[in-house]
NURO-76697 format. One line per field, with one value per residue: residue number from 1; residue in one letter; x, y, z of N, C-alpha, C, O in turn. Coordinates in pm, 1 decimal, padded with zeros to 6 digits. Layout:
<atoms>
seti <- NUM|...;
vomi <- a|...;
n.xx <- X|...;
n.yy <- Y|...;
n.zz <- Z|...;
ca.xx <- X|...;
ca.yy <- Y|...;
ca.zz <- Z|...;
c.xx <- X|...;
c.yy <- Y|...;
c.zz <- Z|...;
o.xx <- X|...;
o.yy <- Y|...;
o.zz <- Z|...;
</atoms>
This chain:
<atoms>
seti <- 1|2|3|4|5|6|7|8|9|10|11|12|13|14|15|16|17|18|19|20|21|22|23|24|25|26|27|28|29|30|31|32|33|34|35|36|37|38|39|40|41|42|43|44|45|46|47|48|49|50|51|52|53|54|55|56|57|58|59|60|61|62|63|64|65|66|67|68|69|70|71|72|73|74|75|76|77|78|79|80|81|82|83|84|85|86|87|88|89|90|91|92|93|94|95|96|97|98|99|100|101|102|103|104|105|106|107|108|109|110|111|112|113|114|115|116|117|118|119|120|121|122|123|124|125|126|127|128|129|130|131|132|133|134|135|136|137|138|139|140|141|142|143|144|145|146|147|148|149|150|151|152|153|154|155|156|157|158|159|160|161|162|163|164|165|166|167|168|169|170|171|172|173|174|175|176|177|178|179;
vomi <- m|n|l|i|k|k|n|l|i|i|m|v|l|l|y|t|t|v|v|f|c|q|r|k|k|d|l|i|k|e|i|q|s|y|e|k|g|i|v|s|n|a|s|f|n|n|d|y|q|e|v|w|d|a|i|y|i|i|a|t|e|e|y|n|t|i|r|r|e|s|e|s|r|g|y|i|e|a|l|q|e|s|d|t|f|k|e|e|m|t|i|e|i|r|g|n|e|s|s|y|r|v|s|f|q|v|r|q|e|k|r|y|k|n|f|d|g|t|y|t|d|w|k|t|y|n|s|s|t|l|k|r|y|y|f|r|l|q|k|r|l|y|v|l|l|n|g|s|i|e|l|p|l|e|l|r|d|k|i|d|k|y|n|s|e|q|s|n|e|r|k|k|v|l|k|g|r|d|y;
n.xx <- -04818.3|-04631.4|-04486.3|-04353.1|-04176.1|-04012.7|-03894.8|-03756.7|-03574.4|-03426.6|-03315.4|-03152.1|-02971.8|-02849.2|-02732.4|-02547.7|-02383.2|-02275.3|-02139.4|-01948.7|-01807.3|-01704.5|-01541.0|-01353.0|-01237.2|-01128.3|-00944.2|-00769.6|-00672.7|-00537.7|-00334.8|-00198.8|-00120.4|00059.3|00256.2|00332.0|00448.4|00674.3|00818.9|00836.5|01026.3|01255.5|01587.9|01877.2|02097.2|02248.4|02501.1|02647.6|02640.2|02433.4|02211.8|02223.9|02180.2|01916.9|01771.3|01818.0|01686.2|01420.3|01392.7|01421.9|01209.5|00987.7|01011.8|01067.7|01292.8|01617.9|01749.5|01969.2|02237.3|02434.6|02639.3|02843.0|02776.2|02525.1|02262.6|01968.2|01806.9|01504.1|01270.1|00945.1|00738.1|00475.9|00280.9|00099.7|00157.4|00400.3|00641.1|00876.3|01133.6|01343.3|01578.8|01759.7|02043.6|02121.1|02334.7|02577.9|02827.6|02730.4|02455.2|02208.7|01980.6|01703.0|01576.8|01286.6|01170.5|00907.5|00777.1|00503.1|00356.4|00096.3|-00090.5|-00344.5|-00494.2|-00634.0|-00938.7|-00868.9|-00616.3|-00406.6|-00214.4|-00267.7|-00105.9|00162.6|00088.4|00163.1|00103.7|-00038.4|-00147.0|-00346.7|-00280.9|-00009.7|00096.3|00026.1|00172.8|00440.4|00451.1|00422.9|00662.7|00853.8|00791.8|00847.8|01125.5|01205.6|01129.1|01294.0|01545.2|01528.9|01356.1|01024.5|00765.8|00701.5|00411.4|00301.4|00229.9|-00013.9|-00163.5|-00174.9|-00327.1|-00570.1|-00639.2|-00663.2|-00875.6|-01080.1|-01098.9|-01179.1|-01439.4|-01566.3|-01764.5|-01759.2|-01516.3|-01427.2|-01467.9|-01274.7|-00965.3|-00680.7|-00336.6|-00142.4|-00358.3|-00518.8|-00334.4;
n.yy <- 00201.2|00027.5|-00053.0|00181.4|00207.7|-00018.6|00048.4|00278.9|00172.3|00006.4|00202.2|00340.7|00137.4|00091.0|00343.4|00355.6|00143.8|00240.4|00466.2|00343.8|00188.8|00391.1|00516.8|00315.2|00297.5|00556.5|00543.8|00343.8|00474.3|00684.1|00542.5|00432.3|00668.5|00770.1|00565.7|00588.6|00841.1|00787.2|00587.0|00674.7|00875.0|00776.0|00746.4|00545.3|00441.9|00219.1|-00035.5|-00047.5|-00301.8|-00427.9|-00277.9|-00338.1|-00618.0|-00618.0|-00489.9|-00674.9|-00899.4|-00807.7|-00770.5|-01034.7|-01158.9|-01037.5|-01053.6|-01273.9|-01280.2|-01158.3|-00913.7|-00736.8|-00651.6|-00473.9|-00475.9|-00308.4|-00063.8|-00032.6|-00107.0|-00276.6|-00443.5|-00582.6|-00827.7|-00930.1|-01128.3|-01219.3|-01357.6|-01151.8|-00949.5|-00729.9|-00639.8|-00423.5|-00348.7|-00115.8|-00085.4|00130.8|00223.2|00512.8|00779.3|00837.2|00700.9|00772.0|00797.3|00627.0|00622.1|00474.0|00415.8|00329.9|00223.1|00148.2|-00007.1|-00085.3|-00284.8|-00376.6|-00600.6|-00734.0|-01045.6|-01125.5|-01271.8|-01414.8|-01503.2|-01326.8|-01050.0|-00739.8|-00413.9|-00332.9|-00151.8|00111.3|00092.5|00266.6|00298.5|00360.3|00164.6|00134.8|00326.8|00221.9|-00010.7|00086.2|00193.7|-00040.8|-00174.7|00009.5|00004.2|-00263.1|-00264.9|-00082.8|-00224.3|-00450.4|-00332.6|-00169.5|-00281.2|-00339.3|-00088.9|00133.0|00247.9|00571.3|00651.2|00787.4|00717.2|00438.4|00430.8|00529.1|00319.0|00106.3|00205.5|00219.1|-00055.3|-00162.9|-00081.5|-00241.1|-00525.0|-00739.3|-00943.6|-00919.0|-00654.9|-00511.9|-00326.1|-00463.5|-00547.9|-00666.0|-00754.3|-00526.9|-00324.1;
n.zz <- 01144.3|01257.0|01031.8|00967.9|01185.5|01143.6|00896.3|00974.1|01159.6|00988.0|00820.5|01005.1|01075.7|00823.7|00786.4|01002.2|00928.5|00687.3|00785.4|00958.7|00768.3|00610.4|00796.5|00837.6|00583.6|00570.4|00779.7|00688.3|00460.4|00584.8|00715.5|00492.9|00368.8|00556.9|00548.4|00279.5|00278.3|00428.2|00279.0|00010.5|-00040.5|00065.9|00182.4|00204.4|00450.7|00449.1|00380.1|00052.9|-00064.3|00074.9|-00013.5|-00285.2|-00277.5|-00182.0|-00392.3|-00588.8|-00490.7|-00502.0|-00781.3|-00877.5|-00750.5|-00866.4|-01145.8|-01425.1|-01585.2|-01584.3|-01760.2|-01797.4|-01581.6|-01348.4|-01095.6|-01007.0|-01123.6|-01031.1|-01126.3|-01248.2|-01506.5|-01573.6|-01699.5|-01787.8|-01974.5|-02205.5|-02475.8|-02514.2|-02336.9|-02202.7|-01968.1|-01844.2|-01617.3|-01460.3|-01215.0|-01016.8|-00832.3|-00664.7|-00558.9|-00293.7|-00068.0|00185.9|00171.8|00005.6|-00264.7|-00428.8|-00747.5|-00931.8|-01243.1|-01451.2|-01735.7|-01924.7|-02174.1|-02396.3|-02598.0|-02814.6|-02904.9|-03206.8|-03343.4|-03571.2|-03520.1|-03551.3|-03418.3|-03245.8|-03262.0|-03035.9|-02743.9|-02525.4|-02184.8|-01945.3|-01626.3|-01332.3|-01159.4|-01169.3|-00993.1|-00744.0|-00765.8|-00777.6|-00518.9|-00369.5|-00441.5|-00342.8|-00072.4|-00011.7|-00055.9|00144.1|00375.2|00351.7|00390.7|00621.8|00802.4|00941.3|00906.4|01158.0|01300.7|01411.1|01756.7|01794.9|01566.2|01597.3|01829.3|01729.0|01557.8|01743.1|01899.4|01709.6|01640.1|01885.3|01897.3|01717.8|01663.4|01497.6|01354.7|01088.7|01026.9|01150.7|01150.4|01042.1|01073.9|00805.5|00666.2|00604.0|00597.0;
ca.xx <- -04720.3|-04529.1|-04405.4|-04267.2|-04070.4|-03921.1|-03818.4|-03666.6|-03467.1|-03344.1|-03239.4|-03048.9|-02870.1|-02775.6|-02652.4|-02433.0|-02293.3|-02204.1|-02047.3|-01835.6|-01727.6|-01631.9|-01434.8|-01249.1|-01166.1|-01049.2|-00834.1|-00674.0|-00608.8|-00443.7|-00220.3|-00126.3|-00058.6|00176.1|00357.9|00378.8|00539.7|00799.7|00894.7|00849.2|01149.2|01352.5|01727.8|01923.3|02233.2|02303.3|02613.8|02610.9|02610.7|02299.4|02114.6|02227.2|02112.9|01773.1|01709.7|01825.9|01575.8|01295.9|01389.9|01400.5|01075.0|00885.0|01031.2|01126.3|01416.7|01706.2|01808.4|02102.1|02264.7|02570.5|02650.9|02931.9|02706.0|02405.2|02132.4|01915.9|01695.4|01433.7|01165.1|00841.1|00659.0|00398.0|00251.8|00014.9|00193.0|00542.6|00669.9|01018.7|01161.6|01481.0|01603.7|01890.8|02091.5|02180.9|02388.0|02714.3|02841.4|02657.7|02310.5|02168.5|01840.1|01675.4|01466.1|01220.0|01099.3|00834.8|00711.3|00416.1|00298.3|-00006.7|-00154.2|-00453.7|-00496.9|-00758.5|-01001.3|-00801.3|-00484.4|-00309.3|-00205.0|-00269.8|00022.7|00190.6|00052.7|00210.5|-00008.2|-00020.1|-00269.5|-00331.5|-00224.8|00135.0|00127.5|00019.6|00283.9|00560.8|00445.1|00449.8|00805.9|00927.0|00768.9|00922.6|01265.8|01220.9|01120.8|01415.1|01663.8|01511.6|01258.2|00885.4|00735.0|00630.8|00314.1|00309.8|00141.4|-00146.1|-00232.0|-00203.1|-00440.1|-00691.1|-00670.0|-00711.5|-01007.3|-01174.3|-01116.3|-01253.5|-01580.3|-01619.0|-01798.0|-01730.9|-01373.2|-01396.8|-01479.1|-01159.9|-00848.3|-00576.4|-00207.7|-00126.8|-00474.5|-00562.5|-00216.5;
ca.yy <- 00253.1|-00075.2|-00048.5|00300.6|00174.6|-00111.8|00124.9|00366.5|00087.7|-00034.4|00320.5|00365.7|00032.6|00120.4|00462.5|00322.3|00059.5|00328.7|00548.8|00261.2|00154.8|00510.8|00537.5|00216.0|00341.4|00674.4|00499.4|00274.5|00578.9|00755.5|00452.3|00426.7|00799.6|00775.5|00475.8|00645.5|00949.7|00729.3|00508.1|00730.9|00954.1|00718.7|00723.8|00433.5|00455.2|00083.9|-00061.4|-00060.8|-00442.7|-00455.4|-00216.8|-00418.2|-00745.7|-00592.3|-00466.6|-00800.1|-00982.6|-00754.7|-00798.6|-01177.7|-01194.8|-00978.6|-01078.4|-01404.6|-01266.9|-01043.4|-00890.6|-00680.4|-00609.4|-00432.0|-00447.1|-00194.0|00058.6|-00026.1|-00112.1|-00404.9|-00439.2|-00710.4|-00838.8|-01032.8|-01115.1|-01327.2|-01318.4|-01032.7|-00854.7|-00711.7|-00543.3|-00405.4|-00266.3|-00077.6|-00041.7|00193.1|00278.9|00644.7|00839.1|00801.8|00608.5|00809.7|00787.9|00573.8|00627.5|00373.7|00455.2|00224.1|00264.8|00034.0|00018.1|-00196.5|-00282.9|-00477.9|-00616.6|-00830.2|-01146.3|-01122.1|-01402.5|-01486.1|-01545.9|-01218.3|-00965.7|-00595.0|-00352.4|-00311.0|-00018.6|00138.5|00076.8|00344.2|00294.9|00400.3|00052.8|00151.5|00400.9|00125.4|-00103.5|00156.5|00200.0|-00176.2|-00199.3|00095.9|-00045.5|-00389.0|-00227.0|-00023.2|-00331.1|-00532.3|-00262.1|-00103.8|-00348.6|-00296.2|00050.6|00150.3|00355.8|00656.7|00614.6|00846.6|00636.0|00308.7|00452.0|00538.7|00182.8|00030.7|00257.7|00174.2|-00200.5|-00195.0|-00051.6|-00338.0|-00655.2|-00839.7|-00948.7|-00875.8|-00509.7|-00451.9|-00290.5|-00555.4|-00546.1|-00783.7|-00763.6|-00395.3|-00238.3;
ca.zz <- 01235.9|01272.2|00911.0|00978.6|01280.9|01077.7|00797.4|01047.6|01213.1|00874.1|00777.0|01105.7|01059.3|00700.5|00809.5|01087.2|00848.6|00594.5|00864.7|01001.4|00649.9|00572.4|00894.5|00812.3|00463.4|00605.6|00863.7|00601.0|00378.8|00671.1|00734.8|00366.5|00347.9|00644.6|00493.4|00152.9|00313.0|00478.0|00181.5|-00124.4|-00052.6|00159.9|00146.6|00285.3|00501.8|00453.8|00292.0|-00087.5|-00091.3|00128.0|-00104.7|-00406.7|-00250.0|-00169.3|-00523.7|-00663.8|-00439.5|-00558.9|-00925.6|-00902.3|-00704.4|-00951.0|-01289.6|-01453.0|-01661.9|-01562.3|-01892.0|-01775.2|-01444.9|-01320.1|-00952.8|-00987.2|-01164.3|-00948.6|-01193.8|-01295.3|-01600.5|-01565.4|-01798.8|-01775.5|-02096.9|-02263.6|-02613.3|-02518.4|-02232.1|-02173.7|-01863.2|-01820.8|-01501.0|-01433.4|-01077.4|-01015.5|-00705.7|-00684.8|-00437.4|-00254.0|00044.1|00307.3|00155.7|-00124.3|-00304.0|-00531.0|-00835.5|-01007.4|-01363.5|-01506.4|-01863.9|-01959.6|-02308.1|-02410.1|-02728.5|-02809.7|-03010.1|-03283.5|-03365.3|-03680.0|-03474.5|-03561.7|-03300.0|-03263.5|-03230.9|-02894.5|-02694.5|-02390.2|-02093.2|-01822.5|-01548.0|-01192.3|-01083.4|-01160.8|-00870.6|-00633.8|-00785.7|-00732.1|-00372.9|-00317.6|-00458.5|-00251.0|00063.4|-00000.2|-00041.1|00276.3|00475.5|00340.5|00439.3|00751.3|00887.4|00921.8|00934.7|01284.5|01297.5|01529.9|01866.2|01770.8|01465.6|01659.4|01920.5|01645.7|01511.4|01859.4|01936.8|01606.9|01652.7|02007.9|01871.2|01621.6|01720.6|01396.3|01324.6|00951.7|01018.4|01217.6|01070.2|01088.1|01006.1|00721.4|00578.0|00558.5|00577.2;
c.xx <- -04603.0|-04433.5|-04308.8|-04152.0|-03967.1|-03833.6|-03717.2|-03548.2|-03372.3|-03257.7|-03126.6|-02937.4|-02786.4|-02683.3|-02529.7|-02333.8|-02211.4|-02101.7|-01926.7|-01748.0|-01643.8|-01516.7|-01321.4|-01168.0|-01076.5|-00927.4|-00726.7|-00601.5|-00506.0|-00317.6|-00135.1|-00055.7|00066.8|00289.7|00416.5|00476.7|00674.4|00881.5|00919.4|00976.8|01259.2|01491.9|01781.1|02069.4|02300.6|02428.7|02563.2|02568.7|02472.0|02190.9|02108.2|02153.3|01961.1|01708.4|01714.8|01714.0|01444.4|01284.6|01361.4|01264.8|00968.4|00893.6|01101.4|01258.0|01491.9|01780.7|01950.0|02115.3|02409.6|02577.1|02736.5|02864.6|02570.6|02274.4|02098.5|01803.8|01632.6|01314.8|01071.5|00756.7|00584.0|00365.8|00164.4|00054.1|00343.6|00556.0|00819.5|01036.1|01310.9|01487.1|01745.5|01922.1|02160.0|02234.2|02528.7|02711.5|02757.9|02506.6|02276.3|02017.9|01823.1|01558.0|01416.3|01156.2|01037.2|00768.2|00631.1|00361.5|00201.2|-00053.6|-00259.0|-00443.6|-00634.2|-00813.6|-00931.9|-00658.7|-00377.0|-00314.5|-00217.1|-00129.7|00038.2|00152.7|00104.0|00090.6|00024.0|-00150.7|-00241.3|-00273.4|-00072.6|00174.3|00126.3|00135.7|00415.5|00564.7|00477.3|00598.1|00887.9|00912.0|00846.6|01071.3|01292.5|01222.2|01244.9|01535.7|01649.5|01417.3|01120.2|00866.8|00653.3|00537.3|00329.0|00204.0|-00000.5|-00227.6|-00265.1|-00319.9|-00571.9|-00735.6|-00727.9|-00851.0|-01111.9|-01203.2|-01195.5|-01403.2|-01646.8|-01646.2|-01762.2|-01583.3|-01340.3|-01406.6|-01359.7|-01049.0|-00731.4|-00450.0|-00191.3|-00242.4|-00509.8|-00445.6|-00089.8;
c.yy <- 00156.1|-00075.7|00069.7|00273.2|00081.8|-00038.8|00216.8|00287.1|00044.6|00082.8|00352.0|00263.1|00056.0|00239.3|00429.8|00233.4|00144.7|00413.2|00467.2|00221.6|00273.4|00536.8|00438.9|00256.4|00460.5|00636.5|00428.4|00374.8|00655.9|00671.2|00448.8|00558.5|00814.7|00689.2|00531.9|00759.1|00899.4|00668.4|00578.1|00812.0|00903.3|00714.3|00623.5|00453.1|00319.5|00075.9|-00079.0|-00204.7|-00480.8|-00399.6|-00298.0|-00550.8|-00727.8|-00569.4|-00592.9|-00895.4|-00937.3|-00789.0|-00945.7|-01224.8|-01151.3|-01022.5|-01210.8|-01396.2|-01141.5|-01023.6|-00836.5|-00642.5|-00567.7|-00392.3|-00324.0|-00062.4|00072.5|-00023.5|-00254.0|-00375.2|-00577.8|-00708.0|-00953.6|-01019.2|-01242.5|-01282.8|-01192.8|-00925.8|-00851.3|-00608.5|-00541.8|-00315.4|-00239.5|-00028.1|00013.4|00248.9|00411.0|00694.6|00793.2|00718.7|00645.8|00792.6|00741.2|00592.4|00525.4|00422.0|00332.4|00286.9|00140.3|00078.1|-00105.9|-00176.1|-00399.8|-00482.5|-00726.2|-00925.4|-01142.1|-01263.2|-01482.9|-01527.4|-01439.4|-01133.2|-00818.5|-00542.0|-00337.4|-00168.8|-00004.8|00151.6|00151.8|00345.0|00339.4|00286.3|00063.0|00228.8|00307.7|00026.8|-00040.4|00161.3|00064.4|-00209.5|-00117.9|00047.2|-00174.5|-00360.3|-00170.4|-00130.9|-00419.7|-00464.3|-00205.5|-00175.2|-00288.7|-00150.1|00056.9|00270.4|00442.2|00618.3|00667.0|00763.0|00496.9|00318.3|00461.3|00399.8|00100.8|00074.8|00209.7|00024.6|-00238.2|-00169.2|-00154.4|-00472.1|-00768.4|-00832.0|-00894.5|-00725.3|-00438.8|-00421.1|-00371.5|-00542.9|-00676.0|-00804.4|-00628.1|-00298.5|-00316.4;
c.zz <- 01252.6|01152.4|00914.3|01074.2|01216.9|00976.6|00864.6|01103.4|01101.3|00827.8|00875.1|01093.4|00934.8|00719.4|00893.5|01013.0|00754.3|00669.4|00908.0|00883.4|00607.6|00668.9|00871.6|00690.7|00493.6|00689.0|00780.3|00512.0|00459.7|00695.4|00608.1|00336.9|00433.2|00587.5|00364.2|00178.3|00360.2|00364.0|00048.6|-00143.4|00038.4|00099.9|00248.7|00323.3|00516.0|00366.4|00149.1|-00118.8|-00039.8|00036.5|-00234.1|-00387.2|-00242.6|-00305.7|-00609.0|-00619.4|-00501.6|-00706.7|-00953.7|-00852.6|-00804.1|-01097.8|-01312.6|-01529.1|-01620.2|-01693.5|-01880.6|-01629.2|-01434.4|-01173.7|-00930.3|-01025.0|-01095.5|-01023.4|-01237.2|-01392.6|-01602.3|-01660.6|-01764.0|-01901.5|-02131.7|-02406.7|-02622.8|-02415.9|-02212.9|-02063.4|-01840.1|-01700.1|-01493.3|-01289.9|-01075.5|-00877.6|-00738.1|-00552.0|-00408.4|-00126.6|00166.3|00294.1|00014.1|-00143.3|-00415.9|-00614.9|-00911.5|-01129.7|-01424.9|-01636.0|-01900.4|-02100.6|-02319.9|-02554.5|-02716.2|-02927.0|-03076.1|-03301.4|-03474.7|-03644.2|-03487.6|-03435.1|-03338.2|-03234.7|-03079.6|-02858.9|-02552.6|-02298.7|-01964.8|-01747.4|-01406.0|-01109.0|-01074.0|-01035.5|-00750.4|-00642.9|-00740.2|-00579.2|-00311.9|-00328.5|-00358.3|-00106.5|00086.6|00020.9|00098.2|00384.7|00470.5|00405.5|00581.1|00846.2|00867.8|00963.5|01062.8|01272.1|01422.1|01632.8|01844.6|01672.0|01520.2|01756.7|01843.7|01600.0|01625.8|01901.1|01837.1|01622.3|01778.0|01990.8|01779.9|01688.9|01625.4|01356.0|01185.5|00933.6|01081.7|01116.9|01123.9|01004.6|00928.7|00627.2|00518.7|00535.7|00596.1;
o.xx <- -04487.9|-04313.3|-04195.2|-04039.1|-03846.8|-03712.6|-03604.5|-03433.9|-03250.6|-03139.4|-03016.3|-02819.9|-02664.2|-02568.9|-02418.9|-02212.9|-02090.6|-01989.2|-01813.5|-01625.6|-01526.5|-01407.4|-01204.7|-01045.0|-00962.2|-00819.3|-00607.3|-00481.1|-00399.0|-00206.5|-00012.8|00056.2|00168.4|00404.2|00537.3|00576.8|00777.2|01001.1|01015.3|01030.1|01345.4|01510.4|01735.9|02154.2|02399.8|02458.6|02449.4|02471.9|02401.1|02090.0|01999.7|02073.0|01885.8|01601.3|01626.7|01654.4|01365.9|01178.7|01284.6|01209.8|00869.2|00791.5|01183.2|01329.4|01436.3|01863.8|02040.9|02018.2|02496.2|02526.3|02705.7|02893.3|02508.6|02184.4|02185.6|01716.5|01699.7|01265.0|01113.9|00708.7|00621.2|00418.0|00156.1|-00010.6|00408.2|00490.9|00881.6|00962.8|01393.4|01410.7|01838.8|01838.3|02244.9|02184.9|02590.6|02606.0|02718.8|02437.4|02310.4|01939.6|01917.7|01454.5|01493.5|01094.4|01104.9|00710.6|00684.3|00325.6|00221.3|-00055.8|-00261.1|-00392.1|-00737.1|-00743.7|-00935.1|-00587.2|-00265.5|-00407.7|-00181.1|-00043.8|-00060.1|00181.2|00091.0|-00009.9|00104.8|-00253.5|-00126.0|-00222.2|-00012.3|00277.9|00215.0|00190.7|00494.3|00668.6|00550.8|00654.9|00980.5|01007.5|00905.2|01135.8|01391.1|01306.2|01295.8|01618.5|01748.9|01400.9|01101.9|00942.3|00548.4|00580.0|00365.6|00101.2|-00097.1|-00347.0|-00372.4|-00401.6|-00673.6|-00854.2|-00829.4|-00935.3|-01219.6|-01318.9|-01270.9|-01484.8|-01769.1|-01562.2|-01737.8|-01532.6|-01236.5|-01357.8|-01345.5|-01040.9|-00687.7|-00454.8|-00222.3|-00227.3|-00528.6|-00459.5|00019.4;
o.yy <- 00198.9|-00096.4|00058.4|00313.0|00101.8|-00060.9|00230.8|00332.0|00046.4|00064.6|00386.5|00299.0|00042.2|00237.3|00471.7|00246.1|00124.4|00430.1|00514.1|00220.7|00258.9|00574.7|00475.6|00250.8|00465.7|00692.2|00450.9|00361.8|00689.4|00724.2|00461.2|00559.3|00866.1|00733.5|00523.6|00772.1|00962.2|00695.3|00543.9|00816.3|00979.4|00682.7|00618.1|00477.9|00306.9|00167.2|-00120.6|-00226.5|-00557.9|-00465.7|-00323.7|-00590.4|-00812.2|-00624.0|-00615.8|-00964.1|-01019.7|-00831.8|-00977.6|-01320.9|-01221.6|-01027.5|-01254.8|-01496.1|-01031.6|-01105.6|-00885.8|-00606.5|-00620.8|-00287.5|-00242.9|00040.7|00178.6|00053.1|-00338.1|-00292.7|-00677.4|-00601.7|-01059.4|-00910.1|-01353.8|-01181.6|-01132.7|-00821.3|-00955.9|-00504.0|-00646.0|-00218.0|-00327.9|00059.3|-00049.1|00313.3|00419.2|00656.8|00721.0|00672.3|00557.6|00775.4|00807.0|00579.8|00494.7|00463.3|00244.4|00393.0|00040.0|00186.6|-00216.8|-00065.2|-00506.3|-00380.9|-00801.4|-00891.3|-01153.8|-01361.6|-01605.9|-01581.1|-01459.6|-01143.9|-00778.4|-00616.7|-00330.3|-00075.7|-00095.6|00214.2|00105.6|00387.7|00354.0|00309.7|00007.2|00198.5|00313.9|-00014.7|-00105.6|00136.3|00056.1|-00266.5|-00170.1|00048.9|-00193.1|-00423.1|-00206.6|-00128.6|-00460.0|-00530.5|-00194.8|-00132.3|-00197.8|-00096.4|-00006.5|00380.5|00391.3|00559.8|00596.5|00740.9|00443.5|00226.8|00407.8|00367.2|00033.4|-00008.5|00164.8|-00017.1|-00335.5|-00228.2|-00155.3|-00525.2|-00881.0|-00723.7|-00830.9|-00672.6|-00317.4|-00483.5|-00351.2|-00529.2|-00783.7|-00864.7|-00615.5|-00201.1|-00260.8;
o.zz <- 01261.3|01169.3|00868.4|01045.5|01234.2|00971.2|00817.1|01094.5|01119.2|00798.9|00832.6|01100.1|00939.6|00674.0|00859.7|01032.5|00741.6|00622.3|00896.3|00896.2|00573.1|00626.9|00885.1|00692.8|00448.2|00669.9|00799.9|00490.2|00408.9|00695.5|00615.2|00285.6|00386.6|00579.3|00342.0|00107.8|00334.9|00353.2|-00020.6|-00254.3|00082.3|-00017.6|00363.1|00237.7|00587.7|00289.5|00127.5|-00191.7|-00104.3|00011.5|-00286.3|-00471.6|-00291.1|-00332.5|-00691.8|-00702.4|-00548.5|-00752.6|-01044.4|-00906.3|-00823.6|-01166.3|-01231.8|-01537.3|-01620.8|-01732.6|-01947.4|-01562.7|-01503.9|-01133.9|-00842.9|-00964.1|-01101.5|-00989.0|-01259.4|-01365.6|-01629.3|-01697.7|-01717.3|-01932.3|-02094.6|-02453.3|-02729.9|-02409.2|-02207.3|-02065.1|-01819.1|-01682.5|-01516.6|-01249.1|-01125.8|-00814.4|-00826.8|-00445.7|-00486.5|-00083.4|00242.8|00394.4|-00084.2|-00049.2|-00488.4|-00562.6|-00949.7|-01120.2|-01447.7|-01644.3|-01906.0|-02140.0|-02261.7|-02624.0|-02618.7|-03033.5|-03009.6|-03277.4|-03472.1|-03728.9|-03439.3|-03355.4|-03448.9|-03188.1|-03005.8|-02934.1|-02470.6|-02332.5|-01884.3|-01800.0|-01365.4|-00999.6|-00982.4|-00976.3|-00665.2|-00540.8|-00671.6|-00518.0|-00213.5|-00235.5|-00296.4|-00028.9|00193.3|00104.8|00162.4|00474.7|00575.1|00468.0|00653.0|00960.4|00786.8|01044.6|01074.0|01237.2|01528.0|01598.8|01873.7|01692.4|01491.9|01766.2|01887.8|01603.1|01608.9|01934.4|01876.1|01617.9|01776.4|02061.6|01765.9|01761.5|01668.7|01326.7|01166.8|00833.6|01067.1|01011.1|01237.2|00882.4|00979.8|00521.0|00397.7|00461.6|00583.4;
</atoms>
C-alpha cells in the first residue's frame, strides 16, 4: 500500500510539472505571437535618416563586411563568410516620406570540407531558423526606431498571475530571458 501512495505522489508531481511547463510555453508563445504581429508588418513614420541609421546599425552588428550601400536609394548589402559558410543580407527601405517599410532578405550557403582537404559544392541553406532570424532583425529595427514593445495589460496580467504561482525563480516568465 505504501508503494502505491509513493507512485501516486510521483505521478501527481510529474503531472503538475508538465502542466506548468506547458503553461509557460503557451504563455511565451502568446507573447511572441503578439510581438510578431506588431513588428512583422510595421511601417515607420520616422525621418528617413533615422531609418537609414537603424538599418546601418543592424547591418554592422550582424555582418563583418558591407559589400554595397546607397543611402540615397536606401539599401545595404552585407556579407559574412568563412571557408564553409556564406551569408548575404540585403536590407531595403521602401515607401515615401509619410511611412517607411523595411525589407530583409537573407541568403545562406554552406559547404563541407572533405577529409582530403577538398570542398563540396555550395548549397543554399534554408531552415526554420531563418524565420526566427527575420523576426529578431525586425524586432531589433522596431526597438531602435520606436522603443521597446509594450505588452497589453491583459497579457501582463497573465504573466504576473503565472509568476505569482511559481515558487522557483527559474520557472517564472521573465522579460529579457523568455521574451
